[in-house]
RODOTI-193865 format. One line per 2 residues: number of its first residue (from 0); for each residue x, y, z of N, C-alpha, C. Coordinates in pm, 1 decimal. Example, Ala and Ser with C-alpha at 12.3 -4.5 7.8 and 13.67 -1.06 7.14 Angstrom:
2
0> 1319.0 -569.0 780.0 1230.0 -450.0 780.0 1320.0 -330.0 780.0  1285.0 -225.0 708.0 1367.0 -106.0 714.0 1290.0 3.0 787.0
This chain:
291
0> 80.3 -117.2 -3.0 -3.1 0.3 3.3 85.3 124.7 1.8  201.4 121.3 70.8 290.1 234.6 73.3 348.7 253.2 -61.7
2> 390.1 148.2 -133.3 457.8 165.9 -256.9 365.1 207.2 -366.6  240.2 165.7 -366.6 148.5 208.5 -475.2 71.9 338.0 -437.4
4> 109.8 393.4 -317.0 62.6 533.0 -282.4 -74.7 551.5 -232.5  -130.9 448.8 -159.5 -262.4 460.0 -107.3 -268.3 455.0 46.5
6> -155.5 431.5 106.2 -146.4 421.4 253.7 -179.5 555.9 320.7  -151.0 666.1 246.7 -183.8 795.3 310.9 -333.9 823.3 320.3
8> -414.5 740.8 261.7 -558.8 757.2 266.4 -623.5 701.8 393.4  -537.7 631.6 465.2 -588.4 554.8 582.1 -512.7 606.4 706.1
10> -555.4 537.5 819.9 -476.9 564.8 946.5 -482.8 709.0 997.0  -364.3 751.2 1039.1 -355.6 890.4 1101.8 -382.4 997.0 995.7
12> -343.9 969.4 872.0 -368.8 1075.1 765.8 -522.9 1094.7 744.8  -593.7 980.5 757.4 -738.4 988.8 739.7 -801.0 1060.1 858.8
14> -749.2 1030.4 983.6 -799.6 1096.0 1100.7 -779.8 1248.0 1089.5  -654.4 1291.4 1048.3 -625.0 1428.3 1034.0 -704.9 1499.5 931.8
16> -737.1 1434.0 824.6 -818.5 1488.6 719.3 -961.2 1514.5 769.9  -1023.1 1411.5 837.5 -1153.7 1431.9 891.6 -1159.5 1538.6 998.6
18> -1058.9 1544.4 1081.6 -1051.3 1650.8 1185.5 -1043.3 1788.7 1125.6  -962.1 1801.3 1014.0 -951.4 1927.0 954.1 -1083.9 1972.5 888.7
20> -1160.3 1879.4 825.8 -1284.8 1908.9 768.1 -1379.6 1964.3 873.4  -1389.6 1893.1 989.4 -1488.6 1932.4 1086.7 -1454.0 2062.9 1163.8
22> -1322.0 2083.5 1182.8 -1283.8 2196.0 1265.0 -1256.8 2320.6 1191.3  -1266.9 2317.0 1058.6 -1245.0 2440.7 984.1 -1348.2 2546.6 1017.1
24> -1301.3 2668.3 1063.0 -1386.1 2759.2 1122.7 -1498.0 2809.8 1035.6  -1466.7 2835.5 905.8 -1572.8 2897.5 827.4 -1667.1 2793.6 761.4
26> -1656.4 2676.8 793.5 -1738.2 2572.9 725.6 -1870.6 2547.4 800.7  -1973.4 2511.8 725.5 -2096.5 2475.6 788.5 -2109.5 2324.8 791.6
28> -2207.1 2278.4 874.4 -2216.1 2128.6 895.6 -2255.1 2058.6 764.1  -2337.4 2130.7 679.2 -2377.0 2068.6 551.4 -2261.6 2053.7 460.3
30> -2178.5 2156.1 451.5 -2056.5 2146.6 375.0 -1961.0 2039.7 420.2  -1952.4 2034.6 554.6 -1861.8 1924.1 614.6 -1909.5 1790.6 576.6
32> -2044.4 1773.1 583.5 -2105.4 1641.0 548.6 -2077.1 1606.1 396.0  -2086.1 1706.3 308.6 -2060.0 1678.9 171.8 -1910.8 1644.4 147.5
34> -1826.1 1712.0 218.1 -1679.4 1677.5 208.2 -1648.6 1537.0 262.7  -1711.3 1507.1 372.4 -1696.2 1370.2 434.1 -1740.7 1261.9 342.4
36> -1856.0 1291.2 273.1 -1912.2 1193.7 180.7 -1805.5 1163.9 64.1  -1743.5 1265.3 19.0 -1646.9 1248.5 -86.5 -1521.8 1166.1 -31.3
38> -1486.2 1191.2 90.0 -1374.3 1112.8 148.2 -1419.1 968.3 164.0  -1545.3 941.7 201.7 -1595.6 807.3 219.3 -1605.6 731.3 82.9
40> -1646.4 808.9 -14.7 -1654.6 745.5 -149.4 -1520.2 709.4 -200.3  -1424.8 796.3 -169.5 -1282.9 764.0 -210.8 -1223.8 641.8 -148.0
42> -1257.6 630.7 -20.3 -1216.9 514.1 55.3 -1280.4 383.1 6.1  -1408.0 391.9 -26.7 -1476.5 277.2 -79.6 -1418.3 235.2 -213.8
44> -1389.1 327.8 -302.2 -1331.1 302.2 -427.0 -1189.6 242.4 -412.2  -1110.3 294.1 -318.9 -976.5 238.5 -296.4 -985.2 98.6 -245.2
46> -1076.9 77.5 -146.4 -1096.5 -59.7 -88.6 -1137.3 -157.5 -203.1  -1223.8 -115.1 -288.2 -1273.3 -202.8 -398.4 -1155.7 -240.3 -492.6
48> -1072.6 -141.7 -524.7 -965.4 -170.5 -609.8 -855.0 -256.5 -545.6  -831.1 -233.5 -421.0 -734.0 -316.9 -348.8 -779.0 -462.7 -343.2
50> -910.3 -480.5 -307.9 -964.8 -609.4 -304.9 -945.7 -685.2 -435.4  -976.5 -609.8 -547.1 -958.7 -671.9 -679.6 -813.6 -704.4 -705.6
52> -719.9 -617.1 -663.8 -580.9 -642.7 -679.9 -540.6 -773.8 -605.0  -581.0 -786.9 -479.7 -546.3 -901.7 -401.8 -607.0 -1028.9 -467.9
54> -729.4 -1021.7 -511.3 -787.9 -1146.8 -569.0 -721.1 -1183.0 -701.7  -677.3 -1079.4 -775.7 -608.5 -1106.2 -895.3 -467.9 -1170.8 -871.9
56> -398.3 -1119.5 -770.4 -271.6 -1180.2 -736.7 -287.3 -1328.4 -691.2  -390.0 -1352.2 -606.6 -415.2 -1486.7 -567.2 -450.5 -1577.8 -685.3
58> -522.3 -1525.1 -776.5 -562.8 -1605.8 -899.1 -436.3 -1654.3 -972.7  -341.5 -1558.6 -984.7 -228.5 -1590.1 -1066.8 -111.7 -1653.1 -979.8
60> -146.1 -1685.3 -854.6 -43.9 -1754.8 -768.5 64.0 -1663.8 -715.4  37.7 -1534.0 -716.7 134.1 -1435.8 -657.1 89.6 -1406.4 -516.3
62> 165.9 -1452.2 -417.6 123.4 -1436.4 -277.8 244.5 -1427.0 -185.7  206.6 -1456.8 -62.8 306.7 -1453.0 46.5 424.7 -1551.4 21.5
64> 540.2 -1514.4 55.0 654.3 -1608.8 43.8 663.1 -1692.4 167.6  613.9 -1817.0 167.5 597.7 -1903.8 282.1 726.7 -1982.6 305.3
66> 770.2 -1988.7 423.6 880.8 -2070.1 460.0 827.4 -2213.6 481.8  923.8 -2306.2 461.7 892.7 -2448.8 492.2 909.3 -2471.6 641.1
68> 867.4 -2588.8 689.1 875.3 -2625.0 825.2 1023.0 -2623.7 875.9  1047.2 -2552.0 982.1 1179.2 -2544.4 1042.6 1279.1 -2467.6 961.3
70> 1228.6 -2388.0 870.3 1317.0 -2307.5 782.1 1325.2 -2170.8 838.7  1448.2 -2117.9 833.8 1476.7 -1983.5 898.2 1529.0 -1889.9 782.6
72> 1487.3 -1758.9 788.4 1529.9 -1661.8 695.7 1573.1 -1535.8 763.4  1675.7 -1478.9 713.8 1721.6 -1346.4 764.1 1722.2 -1246.9 649.7
74> 1649.4 -1137.7 668.3 1638.7 -1037.1 563.7 1711.1 -913.4 603.4  1795.4 -858.0 508.8 1863.4 -733.6 537.7 1820.4 -634.0 433.0
76> 1766.1 -515.9 485.6 1722.4 -405.1 400.6 1830.4 -299.0 407.7  1887.6 -276.1 283.0 2000.2 -182.8 277.6 1953.3 -47.9 222.5
78> 1962.5 61.6 304.4 1911.2 190.9 261.4 1987.5 237.7 125.5  1914.4 284.2 35.2 1976.0 327.4 -90.4 2074.2 446.3 -71.4
80> 2044.7 529.5 25.7 2131.1 640.9 55.3 2267.9 597.4 106.5  2270.3 480.9 175.6 2396.0 429.3 228.0 2490.7 391.1 118.9
82> 2443.3 331.2 11.7 2532.4 287.1 -97.0 2524.4 388.3 -214.7  2457.6 497.3 -186.0 2446.0 612.6 -283.9 2390.4 566.3 -422.5
84> 2301.5 464.1 -413.4 2239.5 408.6 -535.9 2339.3 359.6 -636.1  2455.6 320.1 -584.9 2569.6 281.0 -680.4 2577.6 129.1 -675.3
86> 2583.0 65.4 -795.2 2587.8 -78.4 -810.3 2714.7 -134.2 -749.9  2829.7 -68.3 -772.4 2951.0 -117.4 -720.6 2954.9 -116.0 -565.4
88> 2900.5 -6.3 -514.2 2891.6 2.6 -361.7 2796.9 -107.8 -303.9  2689.9 -132.0 -383.6 2593.0 -239.5 -339.9 2662.8 -371.2 -334.6
90> 2745.5 -399.1 -440.2 2824.2 -529.7 -443.2 2917.1 -539.4 -333.1  2990.0 -423.8 -297.8 3084.0 -424.0 -186.1 3011.7 -451.7 -55.1
92> 2891.2 -394.5 -44.0 2817.5 -411.2 85.7 2773.5 -557.2 100.5  2735.5 -620.3 -8.0 2698.9 -763.6 -4.8 2818.9 -848.0 45.0
94> 2937.2 -815.5 -7.4 3052.1 -891.2 30.8 3081.6 -868.5 181.3  3068.2 -742.3 222.0 3082.9 -706.2 364.3 2980.0 -772.6 455.1
96> 2858.6 -788.6 397.4 2753.4 -852.7 478.4 2790.5 -1000.9 502.0  2843.4 -1069.3 395.3 2882.5 -1206.4 416.6 3000.3 -1217.8 517.8
98> 3094.8 -1126.0 512.9 3206.3 -1128.2 604.7 3152.8 -1111.6 751.2  3049.5 -1024.0 757.9 2996.5 -990.9 892.0 2922.6 -1102.5 954.1
100> 2846.4 -1177.3 876.4 2754.3 -1279.5 923.2 2821.6 -1423.6 934.4  2923.9 -1445.5 859.6 2980.4 -1581.7 850.4 3031.0 -1630.2 982.7
102> 3080.6 -1542.5 1068.5 3139.2 -1581.3 1199.4 3036.0 -1646.3 1290.9  2906.0 -1609.4 1275.0 2797.9 -1661.9 1356.0 2777.7 -1812.9 1316.8
104> 2807.9 -1839.2 1203.4 2793.4 -1983.5 1159.8 2896.6 -2068.3 1227.3  3025.5 -2029.6 1221.2 3125.7 -2111.8 1293.5 3105.8 -2114.4 1437.8
106> 3069.4 -2004.2 1500.4 3044.1 -1997.5 1639.1 2930.0 -2095.0 1682.5  2822.3 -2107.4 1610.9 2704.6 -2181.2 1651.0 2708.2 -2325.3 1606.7
108> 2770.2 -2359.8 1493.5 2769.5 -2500.0 1446.6 2909.4 -2553.8 1413.7  3015.6 -2468.7 1435.7 3148.2 -2512.3 1421.9 3209.1 -2513.7 1275.6
110> 3124.6 -2465.1 1173.4 3175.2 -2458.0 1044.0 3117.5 -2331.2 973.7  3194.1 -2287.9 871.8 3150.5 -2162.4 799.9 3071.7 -2204.7 676.7
112> 2944.1 -2209.0 693.3 2857.1 -2243.1 578.2 2835.4 -2122.3 487.7  2850.8 -2138.1 355.5 2826.7 -2028.1 262.1 2684.4 -1973.5 275.6
114> 2669.2 -1844.6 262.1 2537.5 -1782.4 269.2 2454.4 -1817.1 140.8  2336.0 -1867.8 163.4 2249.8 -1899.9 52.8 2144.7 -1790.4 35.2
116> 2137.8 -1736.6 -85.8 2044.6 -1630.2 -116.6 1907.1 -1689.7 -141.6  1807.1 -1650.1 -71.8 1670.8 -1694.5 -90.7 1599.5 -1604.8 -187.6
118> 1601.9 -1473.0 -164.4 1537.1 -1377.4 -245.9 1611.3 -1248.0 -242.7  1607.6 -1172.5 -356.7 1661.1 -1033.8 -362.9 1550.7 -944.0 -413.2
120> 1532.4 -833.3 -350.3 1432.9 -733.6 -390.3 1501.1 -604.0 -417.2  1457.1 -545.5 -530.6 1525.6 -422.1 -580.3 1453.4 -300.8 -527.3
122> 1329.1 -307.9 -484.5 1257.9 -188.7 -440.5 1314.9 -122.4 -322.0  1359.4 -206.5 -223.0 1424.3 -155.6 -107.0 1568.7 -215.3 -95.4
124> 1622.4 -262.2 -196.6 1754.4 -325.9 -195.6 1761.8 -423.1 -70.4  1677.4 -521.0 -83.4 1665.3 -622.8 26.7 1725.8 -756.7 -19.2
126> 1798.7 -825.0 66.9 1847.7 -956.2 44.2 1801.2 -1040.1 154.1  1750.7 -1162.3 119.2 1695.5 -1257.7 213.2 1778.5 -1384.5 208.1
128> 1831.9 -1426.5 318.4 1926.7 -1544.1 329.8 1866.0 -1661.8 402.2  1897.4 -1777.0 347.4 1849.1 -1897.9 419.5 1952.3 -1935.8 529.5
130> 1895.7 -1978.9 638.8 1980.6 -2018.4 750.7 1915.5 -2139.7 819.8  1999.2 -2226.6 879.3 1946.4 -2326.4 959.6 1918.1 -2251.3 1095.8
132> 1813.3 -2300.3 1169.4 1772.8 -2230.0 1292.1 1885.6 -2207.7 1390.2  1973.8 -2301.6 1409.1 2084.8 -2283.5 1511.3 2163.2 -2156.6 1482.5
134> 2200.3 -2135.7 1356.0 2272.7 -2014.6 1320.7 2185.7 -1886.5 1337.1  2060.3 -1901.8 1289.1 1962.7 -1794.1 1296.5 1944.2 -1746.3 1440.9
136> 1944.4 -1837.8 1537.0 1918.4 -1810.2 1675.2 2034.9 -1723.4 1729.2  2153.0 -1757.4 1689.5 2277.5 -1686.6 1738.9 2271.5 -1546.6 1686.4
138> 2236.7 -1532.4 1554.7 2224.9 -1397.4 1496.7 2108.9 -1314.1 1566.0  1996.9 -1390.8 1587.3 1884.3 -1330.2 1654.7 1913.8 -1265.2 1788.9
140> 1991.6 -1336.4 1869.9 2027.0 -1280.2 1999.7 2111.7 -1153.6 1987.4  2209.2 -1158.7 1883.3 2295.0 -1042.9 1863.3 2217.6 -919.0 1820.8
142> 2121.6 -937.4 1723.7 2044.7 -828.7 1679.5 1957.7 -779.0 1785.0  1890.4 -864.4 1865.0 1802.6 -819.2 1970.0 1878.3 -736.0 2068.2
144> 1998.0 -776.2 2106.2 2077.3 -696.4 2205.9 2118.8 -564.5 2147.6  2158.0 -563.0 2017.0 2207.7 -441.9 1954.3 2091.5 -336.0 1939.9
146> 1970.3 -385.3 1900.0 1857.6 -297.9 1887.6 1825.2 -235.5 2018.6  1828.5 -314.1 2125.9 1807.5 -253.2 2263.1 1905.3 -148.4 2297.9
148> 2032.2 -170.7 2260.8 2136.5 -67.0 2280.1 2104.6 55.2 2200.5  2069.1 33.6 2077.4 2043.3 144.5 1984.3 1926.3 228.1 2041.3
150> 1820.7 166.3 2090.1 1708.6 239.1 2145.2 1752.8 322.8 2260.8  1837.6 262.3 2347.0 1881.3 330.9 2469.0 1956.4 457.3 2424.6
152> 2045.8 444.9 2324.0 2121.6 565.4 2274.0 2024.0 668.9 2217.4  1918.1 624.7 2151.1 1828.7 721.2 2090.9 1757.1 799.4 2203.0
154> 1722.3 733.1 2312.9 1665.3 802.9 2425.9 1752.8 911.9 2484.0  1882.2 876.0 2492.9 1987.9 971.4 2541.7 1990.2 1092.0 2442.0
156> 1988.4 1063.2 2309.6 1990.4 1167.0 2206.7 1872.0 1257.3 2219.7  1756.2 1200.3 2247.7 1632.8 1281.9 2259.7 1641.9 1372.0 2376.5
158> 1692.3 1312.8 2491.2 1712.3 1390.5 2612.0 1808.3 1514.4 2590.3  1921.9 1485.6 2512.7 2011.4 1595.2 2484.1 1944.6 1704.8 2401.4
160> 1861.4 1657.9 2299.0 1790.3 1750.9 2209.6 1703.5 1841.7 2286.7  1635.9 1792.3 2390.8 1548.6 1873.5 2471.3 1623.5 1969.6 2551.9
162> 1742.3 1926.7 2602.9 1821.6 2023.5 2680.9 1880.8 2139.5 2593.9  1909.7 2099.7 2464.4 1959.2 2202.5 2365.5 1854.6 2309.0 2349.3
164> 1726.4 2259.6 2332.3 1610.8 2347.5 2313.6 1596.2 2449.1 2430.3  1633.3 2394.4 2548.0 1617.1 2472.7 2670.3 1736.3 2561.0 2692.0
166> 1832.6 2555.9 2588.4 1950.1 2643.6 2594.1 2050.6 2608.2 2703.4  2064.2 2483.0 2731.2 2161.2 2446.0 2835.6 2300.5 2457.2 2770.3
168> 2393.1 2516.2 2838.8 2530.4 2542.6 2785.5 2598.6 2416.1 2733.1  2683.2 2424.2 2628.0 2745.1 2315.2 2568.0 2841.2 2238.3 2669.3
170> 2901.3 2316.6 2752.5 2996.5 2243.5 2849.1 2912.8 2155.6 2941.9  2784.8 2188.1 2967.2 2709.4 2107.0 3050.0 2663.1 1978.0 2976.3
172> 2645.7 1990.3 2845.8 2596.3 1876.5 2762.3 2709.7 1783.0 2731.4  2829.2 1823.9 2744.2 2946.1 1735.8 2714.1 2937.4 1613.4 2789.2
174> 2895.1 1613.2 2916.3 2886.0 1494.3 2995.3 2789.9 1390.2 2944.0  2681.5 1440.4 2878.4 2594.5 1344.0 2822.7 2653.8 1263.3 2710.1
176> 2732.9 1324.4 2624.9 2799.4 1250.1 2513.9 2903.8 1155.4 2571.4  2971.7 1198.8 2674.6 3074.7 1112.1 2734.4 3012.1 987.9 2800.4
178> 2891.0 1011.6 2864.0 2825.4 897.0 2927.0 2771.9 801.8 2820.1  2710.5 851.0 2709.4 2668.9 766.6 2602.6 2775.4 683.7 2539.3
180> 2892.8 748.3 2525.5 3005.6 677.6 2458.6 3058.7 570.7 2552.2  3054.7 597.4 2684.6 3100.7 499.5 2778.8 3012.9 369.3 2794.6
182> 2892.4 383.6 2738.1 2801.0 265.7 2741.8 2824.5 174.7 2625.3  2849.4 224.6 2504.0 2842.4 151.3 2379.8 2948.3 37.1 2381.0
184> 3075.1 65.6 2395.2 3180.3 -32.1 2379.3 3166.9 -145.4 2483.5  3144.1 -116.1 2611.5 3125.3 -219.1 2713.1 3004.1 -312.4 2672.8
186> 2900.0 -250.8 2619.7 2778.1 -328.0 2586.7 2809.4 -422.7 2467.9  2888.7 -382.3 2371.3 2927.6 -467.8 2263.4 3009.0 -584.4 2313.0
188> 3099.8 -553.3 2410.3 3182.2 -660.1 2475.6 3091.7 -758.4 2551.6  2993.0 -705.5 2621.8 2902.3 -791.3 2687.9 2820.0 -886.2 2603.1
190> 2776.2 -835.3 2484.4 2710.9 -917.6 2392.1 2798.7 -1029.2 2334.9  2923.7 -994.3 2305.1 3020.9 -1090.2 2255.3 3046.2 -1193.7 2359.8
192> 3065.2 -1158.1 2481.6 3086.5 -1252.4 2593.4 2970.7 -1348.7 2606.3  2850.3 -1293.8 2601.4 2728.0 -1377.4 2612.0 2721.9 -1488.6 2500.3
194> 2746.9 -1444.8 2379.2 2741.7 -1530.7 2263.9 2850.6 -1640.8 2273.2  2972.1 -1603.0 2313.6 3075.0 -1700.3 2319.9 3047.1 -1799.3 2432.2
196> 2990.1 -1755.4 2539.4 2960.5 -1844.6 2647.2 2845.2 -1941.1 2615.2  2755.0 -1894.5 2537.4 2633.4 -1977.3 2497.8 2668.1 -2074.0 2384.9
198> 2747.2 -2034.0 2291.1 2767.5 -2113.7 2168.1 2915.8 -2165.8 2161.4  3009.9 -2112.8 2226.8 3149.3 -2145.1 2200.3 3207.6 -2258.0 2278.5
200> 3132.0 -2333.2 2354.5 3193.1 -2436.0 2435.1 3267.2 -2545.5 2361.4  3225.8 -2575.1 2232.6 3283.8 -2685.2 2154.2 3409.0 -2639.8 2082.7
202> 3438.3 -2504.6 2084.5 3553.7 -2457.8 2008.8 3673.5 -2456.6 2088.2  3792.0 -2497.3 2034.3 3915.2 -2502.7 2110.2 3957.0 -2361.0 2144.2
204> 4036.8 -2354.4 2252.4 4064.9 -2220.1 2312.9 4135.7 -2122.1 2215.7  4238.1 -2171.3 2137.5 4304.2 -2079.7 2042.7 4209.6 -2027.3 1939.0
206> 4134.8 -2112.5 1888.1 4041.3 -2075.5 1781.6 3928.1 -1990.7 1837.6  3888.8 -2015.5 1960.9 3785.5 -1928.7 2027.6 3827.2 -1789.5 2043.5
208> 3955.7 -1766.1 2074.8 4012.2 -1630.8 2085.5 3996.3 -1557.7 1948.1  4028.0 -1630.6 1844.4 4022.1 -1567.9 1712.7 3883.2 -1534.3 1666.1
210> 3790.9 -1625.8 1703.3 3652.7 -1604.5 1666.6 3598.5 -1490.7 1748.6  3643.8 -1474.3 1879.3 3601.5 -1368.8 1963.9 3633.5 -1231.1 1905.9
212> 3757.2 -1216.9 1854.3 3795.7 -1088.6 1788.3 3711.7 -1062.4 1663.8  3690.9 -1163.6 1587.3 3603.0 -1145.2 1469.4 3462.3 -1114.3 1503.4
214> 3410.3 -1178.3 1600.2 3271.8 -1162.8 1649.3 3252.8 -1018.8 1701.0  3344.0 -964.5 1769.4 3330.5 -826.9 1822.9 3327.4 -726.1 1702.1
216> 3412.3 -754.5 1602.7 3413.7 -668.8 1484.3 3278.0 -677.4 1406.3  3225.6 -802.7 1397.8 3099.6 -815.1 1324.7 2986.4 -748.7 1409.6
218> 2983.7 -757.9 1539.2 2885.8 -687.6 1621.0 2889.7 -534.6 1594.1  3016.4 -480.0 1587.5 3028.1 -333.2 1561.7 2971.8 -298.0 1420.5
220> 2992.5 -389.1 1329.2 2940.8 -357.0 1192.9 2792.6 -368.4 1190.3  2735.7 -465.9 1252.5 2589.5 -475.0 1255.2 2528.4 -352.1 1334.2
222> 2594.3 -320.1 1445.7 2547.2 -204.6 1519.8 2546.7 -70.6 1438.0  2658.3 -50.6 1364.6 2673.6 72.0 1284.8 2569.8 74.4 1173.2
224> 2542.6 -43.3 1118.5 2445.3 -43.1 1008.4 2301.5 -23.6 1054.1  2269.0 -77.3 1166.1 2132.3 -50.9 1226.0 2128.4 100.1 1258.8
226> 2236.2 156.6 1309.1 2239.8 296.2 1340.1 2219.8 380.2 1215.7  2255.8 327.0 1096.2 2244.3 411.5 973.4 2127.4 371.0 887.0
228> 2033.3 305.9 944.7 1902.4 275.6 878.1 1889.3 139.0 819.9  1983.3 53.8 832.6 1961.7 -84.3 794.2 1851.0 -147.8 872.2
230> 1780.8 -244.8 823.7 1679.7 -311.9 887.5 1702.4 -462.9 874.5  1718.1 -539.6 987.8 1747.8 -681.9 981.9 1626.5 -751.8 1034.0
232> 1568.8 -836.7 957.6 1448.2 -909.8 998.2 1475.0 -1061.0 1010.6  1405.6 -1124.6 1103.4 1423.1 -1275.1 1116.9 1286.6 -1339.2 1110.3
234> 1280.0 -1446.7 1025.0 1157.3 -1524.5 1021.9 1192.9 -1672.1 1036.6  1102.1 -1744.5 1093.0 1120.2 -1890.1 1103.8 978.2 -1946.4 1104.6
236> 970.4 -2069.9 1048.1 829.6 -2128.6 1039.0 842.1 -2265.7 1112.7  731.1 -2293.7 1186.5 722.1 -2421.9 1255.3 578.4 -2460.5 1249.4
238> 549.5 -2590.6 1222.8 411.3 -2640.0 1221.7 342.7 -2617.0 1351.1  216.9 -2581.2 1349.0 140.4 -2549.1 1468.6 132.7 -2666.6 1571.4
240> 142.2 -2786.9 1515.7 127.4 -2904.0 1605.1 255.9 -2939.9 1676.4  364.7 -2861.1 1647.4 486.1 -2882.0 1721.1 487.2 -2809.5 1855.3
242> 530.5 -2880.8 1965.3 508.6 -2820.0 2095.6 623.7 -2722.2 2128.4  587.2 -2619.6 2206.7 685.9 -2527.5 2258.2 751.2 -2578.6 2391.2
244> 704.1 -2687.7 2441.4 753.8 -2738.1 2568.0 902.5 -2774.4 2554.6  983.5 -2724.2 2642.8 1123.2 -2749.8 2633.2 1169.5 -2887.7 2679.0
246> 1073.5 -2954.2 2745.8 1106.0 -3090.9 2792.6 1107.9 -3177.0 2669.5  1221.7 -3241.6 2646.7 1234.5 -3329.3 2530.9 1263.0 -3254.6 2396.9
248> 1276.7 -3115.3 2403.8 1293.4 -3040.0 2284.3 1427.9 -3070.5 2228.1  1441.1 -3068.6 2094.8 1568.7 -3088.1 2027.7 1643.3 -2952.8 2021.8
250> 1765.1 -2959.8 1980.6 1848.2 -2840.0 1963.1 1789.0 -2744.1 1864.0  1724.4 -2803.2 1759.0 1658.9 -2718.5 1659.9 1534.9 -2656.2 1719.0
252> 1461.9 -2725.1 1804.4 1336.6 -2670.7 1865.7 1376.8 -2545.7 1956.9  1482.9 -2563.2 2031.0 1531.4 -2457.6 2114.2 1572.2 -2337.8 2040.0
254> 1633.3 -2358.9 1924.8 1685.0 -2251.6 1841.6 1566.2 -2172.3 1783.4  1459.4 -2247.1 1736.5 1341.4 -2189.0 1675.7 1270.2 -2107.7 1782.5
256> 1260.5 -2158.0 1902.5 1197.4 -2078.2 2010.6 1277.0 -1946.9 2034.5  1407.0 -1958.7 2031.3 1487.6 -1833.9 2050.8 1465.7 -1732.2 1948.7
258> 1456.7 -1774.5 1817.7 1433.2 -1685.9 1706.9 1296.6 -1616.2 1725.9  1196.7 -1691.6 1761.6 1061.2 -1644.5 1777.7 1057.2 -1534.9 1889.1
260> 1124.0 -1562.2 2001.7 1126.5 -1471.5 2113.7 1206.9 -1344.0 2085.9  1324.4 -1363.6 2021.6 1405.9 -1245.0 1984.0 1332.9 -1160.0 1882.6
262> 1272.5 -1220.7 1790.8 1206.7 -1141.1 1686.9 1101.1 -1043.7 1736.3  1038.0 -1088.0 1844.9 933.7 -1002.2 1914.2 991.8 -872.1 1958.6
264> 1122.4 -872.6 1996.8 1186.8 -754.8 2053.4 1263.5 -670.3 1956.1  1265.3 -720.3 1827.4 1344.4 -643.8 1724.7 1249.0 -552.8 1647.7
266> 1231.5 -440.2 1704.6 1155.1 -334.4 1644.1 1236.3 -211.0 1624.3  1230.1 -152.6 1505.8 1314.7 -40.5 1472.4 1245.0 94.7 1476.6
268> 1323.0 193.8 1523.4 1274.3 335.9 1506.1 1345.1 385.5 1378.3  1272.4 467.5 1302.1 1337.0 518.4 1183.4 1455.9 597.2 1212.6
270> 1569.2 575.7 1148.5 1692.9 648.0 1175.8 1675.6 790.8 1127.1  1714.0 881.3 1210.7 1703.1 1025.1 1168.7 1820.4 1102.9 1225.1
272> 1868.2 1197.6 1145.6 1978.7 1280.9 1200.4 2110.9 1201.0 1193.2  2204.3 1248.9 1278.1 2335.1 1189.7 1282.5 2331.6 1056.1 1359.0
274> 2427.4 962.4 1322.4 2433.8 838.0 1394.9 2458.9 857.3 1537.6  2426.0 761.2 1626.1 2441.2 779.6 1770.9 2544.0 678.4 1832.2
276> 2596.4 586.5 1752.0 2680.5 484.3 1810.7 2826.0 513.1 1788.6  2870.7 549.1 1667.0 3001.8 585.4 1632.4 3101.5 470.2 1670.5
278> 3093.3 359.6 1614.7 3184.6 243.5 1645.3 3282.1 227.3 1524.6  3404.6 248.0 1545.1 3506.2 230.1 1434.6 3513.4 85.0 1396.7
280> 3525.6 57.9 1265.6 3535.3 -85.8 1219.8 3664.6 -123.2 1158.6  3741.4 -27.9 1102.7 3864.2 -66.1 1040.6 3984.2 12.0 1105.3
282> 4102.0 -16.5 1054.2 4224.4 44.3 1116.7 4221.4 196.4 1107.1  4161.9 252.6 1004.2 4153.3 394.7 989.7 4039.0 454.8 1067.4
284> 3961.5 374.2 1132.2 3842.5 420.7 1211.7 3721.5 451.4 1126.5  3729.0 404.4 998.4 3613.8 431.9 908.8 3507.2 324.9 921.0
286> 3410.7 342.0 834.8 3297.6 243.5 839.0 3293.5 165.9 711.7  3296.0 34.0 725.7 3260.0 -50.9 617.5 3364.5 -55.9 499.9
288> 3322.5 -104.0 383.2 3409.5 -129.2 275.5 3443.2 -1.5 194.7  3497.8 98.5 256.8 3538.8 224.2 183.5 3422.0 297.0 127.3
290> 3307.0 287.5 190.8 3191.0 360.6 137.2 3192.5 504.1 173.2
């Protein structure tokens, strides 16, 4: 509805339109009624056309992309502004995405499985990747924790903005920035420690140290991309007759439950203004693959 330009006819926009019609000072009730009738007719026509569109899509077999039982999918929406609508930059970011996510595979199942592309969408530059639930669960925990950190930083940013409006001196605001910066790096370390403890028991010590370094870098990259408007979604499908009871649950069942629970907490606020995390990723302190 957003892409075909009809979403603005519903929801808050509709409420505001009706409110404007009724509250207009110079208007009479009869004129208001006539205007509201036009709005109502327009909504009826839009609803009729949308219903016809849906029925047509169903007739031709164009519908929801359904996962198979115990299948897991991770979708990454890359903002066009981030890659400057440049094909070369998009290709570089896909390579960087694979480098970022591959460590979660070795951490959770002990091997680096190549990323399998399920779907690519051009409208929002989205790529959807197939994962086994065990790897998906590891990534789900990481994203859930990072989103929680990002929201915390946004609240601090909003607080600072309010203080700026109230003309609080810059020297007084400096402490807010220092406090925010002091939270981010320890939190990334905390997430890495949690994942290593949960999934890294089977990895030998020397290799575990190497994975730990790579994992921390991947967490920084994921955090920075979420900070800059990336959206990472997780989906998993399980038959309704499968029990959620942990007693007798397989490793796969536990992983699926983890994805379902984490996905509930992964909600994004639209990124606006300057980034709030500022985590360096490479030796020069820059972000990503020279973008």
